[in-house]
C-alpha positions in Angstrom: 0.1 -0.2 -0.6 1.2 3.2 -0.7 2.1 5.8 1.7 0.4 9.3 1.2 -0.5 12.2 2.0 -4.4 14.0 3.2 -5.6 17.2 2.5 -9.1 17.6 4.7 -9.4 21.1 3.4 -9.3 19.3 0.5 -11.7 16.3 0.5 -13.9 18.3 3.1 -14.3 21.0 -0.6 -15.0 18.0 -3.3 -18.8 17.8 -1.5 -21.7 20.0 0.2 -24.3 18.0 1.7 -25.0 17.2 4.4 -25.3 14.3 7.4 -22.9 12.0 4.4 -20.2 10.4 6.4 -17.5 10.1 3.8 -14.1 7.1 3.9 -11.0 9.4 3.7 -8.8 7.0 5.7 -8.3 3.6 7.2 -5.8 2.2 10.7 -6.2 -0.5 12.5 -10.3 -1.9 12.0 -10.8 2.4 12.1 -12.7 4.2 9.7 -11.4 7.9 9.6 -14.6 9.6 7.9 -15.1 13.3 6.7 -19.1 14.9 7.1 -21.0 18.5 7.3 -22.7 19.2 9.7 -26.4 21.5 9.6 -29.1 21.2 12.1 -30.3 18.4 13.9 -29.6 15.0 14.3 -31.8 12.4 15.1 -31.1 10.6 19.1 -28.8 7.9 19.0 -26.0 5.3 20.3 -23.6 2.8 19.6 -24.1 -0.4 21.6 -20.6 -1.0 21.2 -18.1 1.5 19.5 -16.8 4.5 21.5 -17.0 7.6 19.1 -14.5 11.0 18.8 -15.8 13.8 17.3 -13.5 17.0 16.1 -13.9 19.9 15.1 -12.6 20.5 11.2 -14.2 24.4 10.9 -17.2 25.5 12.8 -19.2 25.0 16.2 -22.0 22.3 17.0 -23.3 21.6 20.5 -23.6 17.2 20.7 -26.8 17.7 22.8 -26.5 14.0 26.0 -29.0 13.3 27.9 -27.9 14.8 30.7 -26.6 18.1 29.5 -25.3 19.7 26.0 -21.2 20.8 25.0 -20.5 23.3 22.5 -17.4 22.1 20.5 -15.8 24.7 18.3 -12.8 25.0 15.9 -9.7 22.3 17.3 -12.4 20.4 19.6 -12.6 17.3 20.2 -15.0 15.1 22.3 -15.1 10.8 22.4 -18.9 9.5 23.0 -17.7 6.5 24.9 -20.6 4.1 23.7 -24.0 3.6 25.3 -24.5 7.2 25.3 -26.9 8.5 24.0 -26.1 11.6 21.3 -27.5 14.0 18.8 -25.5 16.8 17.1 -27.0 20.3 15.9 -25.9 22.8 14.3 -26.9 25.9 13.4 -24.7 26.8 10.8 -22.7 24.7 8.9 -19.9 22.8 10.6 -16.7 19.9 9.1 -16.1 17.4 11.4 -13.9 14.5 11.1 -14.8 11.1 13.3 -12.7 8.4 14.1 -15.0 5.3 14.7 -14.5 1.4 14.0 -15.0 0.3 10.0 -18.9 -1.2 12.3 -20.3 1.8 13.4 -23.0 3.3 11.5 -24.4 6.5 11.9 -27.1 6.9 13.1 -26.7 4.2 16.1 -29.5 2.1 17.8 -31.9 3.8 15.0 -32.9 3.6 11.6 -33.4 6.9 10.1 -35.2 7.0 7.0 -33.1 10.5 6.2 -30.2 10.1 7.9 -29.1 6.5 8.1 -26.4 5.7 5.3 -25.6 2.2 5.2 -22.8 2.0 2.5 -20.2 5.4 2.3 -18.8 6.5 -0.3 -14.8 6.8 0.0 -12.9 10.3 -0.9 
């Protein structure tokens, strides 16, 4: 396998839709995903996997059942498995996710508008 650098800005500029993660890299069974958020996602949890959200550009709120955490550019948050959460972004935000390859983006919820069973690669 060839070793190549990835330019996050170029990858983010290659798409404009929201809530549709793309695979930008793979390592040790983990996927590096890039996604843009705007609006409210669905409440969900992942019973077997932790998730890491890193803000590349913009800001968003991670709603938990007992509090809301605002993340700004350069911040990251790890959502432990089994934790109900919902990302909400008033304006467009660009996010990098680190998740096991087994993660379904809506976790324990199947939502016609948001669930992505197959992810594209960029």
